[in-house]
C-alpha positions as CSV (number, residue, x, y, z in Angstrom):
1,E,20.8,12.6,17.9
2,R,20.7,10.5,14.6
3,P,20.1,6.9,14.8
4,F,23.2,4.7,13.6
5,W,21.6,4.1,10.4
6,C,21.2,7.7,9.6
7,L,25.1,8.7,10.4
8,T,26.3,8.5,7.0
9,K,24.9,11.6,4.8
10,T,25.3,11.6,0.9
11,K,25.7,14.6,-1.2
12,H,24.1,13.3,-4.2
13,Q,20.5,12.0,-4.2
14,M,20.3,8.5,-5.4
15,S,18.0,7.9,-8.5
16,L,15.8,4.5,-8.5
17,R,14.1,3.0,-11.1
18,F,10.6,2.2,-9.6
19,L,9.1,-1.3,-11.5
20,S,5.0,-0.9,-10.7
21,S,2.1,-1.1,-12.4
22,W,-0.9,1.6,-12.3
23,F,-3.2,-1.0,-10.7
24,C,-1.3,-2.3,-7.9
25,P,-2.4,-0.9,-4.4
26,F,0.9,-2.7,-3.1
27,A,3.2,-0.7,-5.4
28,Q,1.2,2.3,-4.6
29,R,2.3,2.3,-1.2
30,T,6.0,2.7,-2.5
31,H,4.8,5.3,-5.0
32,I,3.6,7.7,-1.9
33,G,6.7,6.9,-0.3
34,L,8.6,7.9,-3.1
35,E,6.7,11.2,-3.5
36,H,6.5,11.9,0.0
37,L,10.1,11.8,0.9
38,K,10.9,13.6,-2.5
39,L,13.1,10.9,-3.5
40,R,14.3,10.6,-7.3
41,Y,12.8,8.2,-9.2
42,E,11.9,6.8,-12.5
43,Y,8.7,5.0,-13.0
44,V,8.6,1.8,-14.8
45,E,5.3,0.0,-15.9
46,A,6.5,-3.5,-15.1
47,L,3.1,-5.8,-14.7
48,G,0.3,-6.4,-17.1
49,W,-2.0,-8.9,-18.3
50,F,-3.0,-11.3,-21.2
51,E,-6.5,-12.8,-21.8
52,K,-6.2,-17.0,-22.4
53,D,-9.5,-18.9,-22.7
54,G,-11.4,-16.1,-21.3
55,E,-9.2,-15.8,-18.5
56,Y,-6.4,-13.1,-17.4
57,H,-2.7,-13.8,-16.6
58,H,-0.1,-11.4,-15.6
59,F,2.8,-10.6,-17.9
60,K,5.8,-9.2,-16.8
61,T,8.6,-7.4,-18.5
62,D,12.0,-8.8,-18.8
63,E,13.5,-6.5,-16.4
64,L,11.2,-7.3,-13.6
65,A,11.7,-11.2,-13.7
66,A,15.6,-10.6,-13.9
67,S,15.6,-8.2,-11.2
68,N,13.3,-9.7,-8.7
69,P,12.8,-13.5,-8.3
70,M,9.5,-13.4,-7.1
71,G,8.6,-11.4,-10.1
72,T,6.6,-9.1,-8.0
73,I,5.8,-5.2,-7.6
74,P,6.9,-2.9,-6.2
75,T,10.3,-3.8,-7.1
76,L,13.3,-0.8,-6.7
77,I,16.4,-0.7,-8.5
78,D,19.4,1.3,-7.5
79,Q,22.2,2.8,-9.6
80,S,24.2,-0.2,-9.0
81,G,21.6,-2.6,-9.9
82,R,20.7,-3.8,-6.3
83,T,17.1,-4.4,-5.7
84,T,14.7,-4.4,-2.9
85,Y,10.9,-5.5,-3.0
86,E,8.1,-6.3,-0.6
87,S,5.9,-2.8,-0.4
88,L,6.7,-2.4,3.3
89,V,10.1,-3.4,3.2
90,C,10.3,-0.7,0.5
91,L,8.9,1.8,2.3
92,E,11.5,1.3,5.4
93,Y,14.2,1.3,2.6
94,L,13.3,4.5,1.2
95,D,12.9,6.1,4.8
96,D,16.7,5.2,5.5
97,L,17.5,6.7,2.2
98,A,15.8,9.7,3.1
99,C,17.2,9.8,6.5
100,M,20.9,9.3,4.9
101,R,20.4,12.5,2.5
102,E,22.2,15.4,3.0
103,G,20.2,18.1,5.0
104,S,17.7,15.8,6.3
105,S,16.2,16.5,9.6
106,S,17.9,15.1,12.6
107,G,14.2,15.2,14.6
108,S,13.1,18.8,13.8
109,G,10.7,17.8,11.9
110,K,11.2,20.0,9.0
111,A,12.2,17.0,6.4
112,P,9.2,14.4,5.3
113,R,10.0,11.1,6.9
114,L,7.6,7.6,7.4
115,L,9.6,6.5,10.7
116,S,9.9,8.2,14.1
117,L,13.6,8.3,14.8
118,D,12.7,7.2,18.3
119,P,13.3,3.4,18.3
120,F,10.2,2.7,20.9
121,E,7.9,4.6,18.2
122,R,9.6,3.2,15.3
123,A,8.6,-0.4,16.2
124,K,5.1,0.6,17.4
125,Q,4.7,2.0,13.7
126,R,6.0,-1.6,12.4
127,V,3.8,-3.4,14.4
128,D,0.8,-0.9,13.8
129,A,1.8,-1.3,9.5
130,A,1.5,-4.8,10.2
131,H,-1.7,-5.1,11.8
132,V,-3.6,-2.6,9.2
133,N,-1.7,-4.9,6.4
134,Q,-3.4,-7.9,7.8
135,R,-6.7,-6.9,9.1
136,L,-7.6,-3.9,6.9
137,C,-5.9,-4.6,3.6
138,S,-6.3,-8.4,3.0
139,P,-9.8,-8.8,3.5
140,Y,-10.2,-6.3,0.7
141,Y,-9.4,-9.5,-1.7
142,D,-11.6,-11.9,0.6
143,I,-15.0,-10.3,-0.2
144,L,-13.8,-9.6,-3.6
145,V,-12.4,-12.8,-4.6
146,R,-13.8,-15.6,-2.5
147,R,-16.7,-17.1,-4.3
148,G,-19.1,-18.3,-1.2
149,K,-21.3,-15.4,0.1
150,G,-21.1,-16.3,3.5
151,E,-17.0,-16.4,3.3
152,R,-17.6,-12.5,1.9
153,R,-20.1,-11.5,4.4
154,A,-17.8,-12.7,7.3
155,H,-14.5,-11.1,5.9
156,F,-16.8,-7.9,5.4
157,Q,-17.6,-8.2,9.1
158,S,-14.4,-8.3,10.3
159,L,-13.1,-5.6,8.2
160,L,-15.8,-3.4,10.0
161,E,-14.7,-4.4,13.1
162,A,-10.7,-3.5,12.4
163,L,-12.4,0.0,11.2
164,R,-14.2,0.6,14.2
165,E,-11.1,-0.5,16.5
166,L,-8.8,2.0,14.1
167,S,-11.3,5.1,14.2
168,G,-11.7,4.6,18.3
169,R,-7.9,4.7,18.4
170,M,-7.3,7.7,16.1
171,G,-6.3,11.1,17.8
172,E,-7.5,14.3,16.6
173,G,-4.4,14.7,13.8
174,P,-4.9,14.3,10.3
175,F,-3.2,11.4,10.2
176,I,-3.5,8.0,11.8
177,G,-0.4,8.8,13.9
178,G,-1.0,12.4,14.5
179,D,0.2,15.4,12.7
180,D,2.5,13.5,10.6
181,M,2.2,10.9,7.6
182,S,3.6,7.7,8.7
183,L,4.7,4.3,7.3
184,V,0.9,3.1,8.6
185,D,-0.8,5.6,6.6
186,C,1.0,4.6,3.3
187,T,0.3,1.0,4.1
188,L,-3.6,1.5,4.4
189,L,-4.2,4.4,2.0
190,P,-4.1,2.2,-1.4
191,H,-6.7,-0.6,-0.2
192,S,-9.0,1.8,1.8
193,Y,-9.0,4.0,-1.1
194,R,-10.3,1.2,-3.2
195,Y,-13.2,0.1,-0.4
196,Y,-15.8,1.4,-3.5
197,V,-15.1,-1.5,-5.3
198,L,-16.7,-3.7,-2.7
199,E,-20.1,-1.8,-2.8
200,H,-20.2,-1.8,-6.6
201,F,-19.2,-5.7,-7.2
202,R,-20.9,-7.0,-4.1
203,G,-23.7,-4.9,-3.7
204,P,-25.1,-2.3,-1.1
205,E,-24.7,-4.4,2.1
206,F,-20.6,-4.5,1.5
207,K,-20.3,0.0,1.7
208,I,-18.6,0.8,4.5
209,P,-21.0,2.8,7.0
210,T,-21.3,6.5,7.4
211,T,-22.0,6.1,11.0
212,P,-20.3,8.1,13.8
213,E,-18.2,4.9,15.0
214,Y,-16.6,5.3,11.5
215,A,-16.4,8.7,11.2
216,R,-12.6,9.4,12.2
217,F,-11.8,6.7,9.6
218,H,-13.6,8.7,6.6
219,E,-11.8,12.1,7.9
220,W,-8.7,10.4,7.4
221,L,-9.6,9.1,4.2
222,A,-10.9,12.5,2.7
223,H,-7.5,13.8,4.0
224,M,-5.5,11.8,2.6
225,E,-7.0,12.1,-0.8
226,T,-5.9,15.8,-0.6
227,V,-2.5,15.1,0.1
228,P,-0.2,15.8,-3.1
229,A,2.1,12.7,-2.3
230,V,-1.0,10.8,-2.5
231,R,-2.8,12.6,-5.0
232,A,-0.3,12.1,-7.5
233,T,-0.9,8.4,-7.2
234,L,-4.5,7.8,-7.2
235,P,-6.0,5.7,-10.2
236,D,-9.0,7.1,-11.8
237,K,-11.9,5.2,-10.1
238,T,-13.7,4.3,-13.2
239,R,-10.6,2.9,-15.0
240,Y,-9.8,0.9,-11.8
241,L,-13.5,-0.7,-11.8
242,Q,-12.9,-2.2,-15.5
243,H,-9.3,-3.4,-14.3
244,V,-10.8,-5.2,-11.3
245,E,-13.7,-6.9,-12.8
246,K,-12.0,-9.7,-13.6
247,Y,-11.1,-10.2,-10.1
248,A,-15.0,-10.0,-9.2
249,N,-15.7,-12.4,-12.3
250,D,-13.4,-15.0,-11.1
251,K,-11.3,-14.6,-14.3
252,A,-8.2,-13.1,-12.7
253,R,-5.2,-15.7,-12.1
254,S,-2.4,-13.5,-10.4
255,I,-0.6,-14.7,-7.4
256,V,-3.1,-13.3,-5.0
257,A,-6.0,-14.0,-6.5
258,E,-5.2,-17.7,-6.9
259,A,-4.1,-18.0,-2.9
260,V,-7.3,-16.5,-1.8
261,R,-9.5,-18.4,-3.9
262,A,-7.4,-21.3,-2.2
263,G,-8.0,-20.0,1.1
264,K,-4.7,-18.3,1.7
265,P,-5.0,-14.9,3.1
266,A,-4.1,-12.4,0.6
267,H,-1.2,-10.4,3.0
268,E,1.2,-13.5,3.1
269,M,1.2,-13.6,-0.6
270,A,1.7,-9.6,-1.5
271,L,3.3,-7.6,1.2
């Protein structure tokens, strides 16, 4: 049976305005969800940078500033002007929209989904996504932004420990939870795709090892990059290096960068 939140079907698929930016890993999570669930959307570049006195600050479009009191991306706007934001919330929202879509699978596995219809498994996926966000995504900014070399090394060791744990828990399927891409995969992919940045700016000691204990993680990442819904959202690596240099050189004055420099974890500032 379909859960109560999926009982209402709609004949006409809603079209969403997706306020995003090409460089943002949090927005990329939502982009992957939109592509995977085959939902109709209009992509809008809504966040950029301007330079002032050798530092880089964000500028926001009027639409983003008016629709999201936090001024953050991703932001989704429906046809009634209602907004949804924070990347993990957006992914669950998109999954609910896909569930309500007329003709959506009632559990046969034919229609793409991000969350299980089983309440226990659904809750477990939420917990796993929050865990990934905290232990595998947040350290990316700690290593890239923090000024102290000792701090960077400590956060990198924490990242490696979490990656070993993840690799050890992964089964034989191509995705973290088995045969189907889920909320957890969408949460991790954007930051893990960017791990190459750490070696580039912080040196070879910050390269993710390729030893057997990390093998499943590397297999997962290589497979994810071939998934059409993911491949359509990947930023060019050279272009991204040029963008993220301002973080590595202590010139970025974004909400996340300022918070990390102040000692706060990135996952508390950007979800």
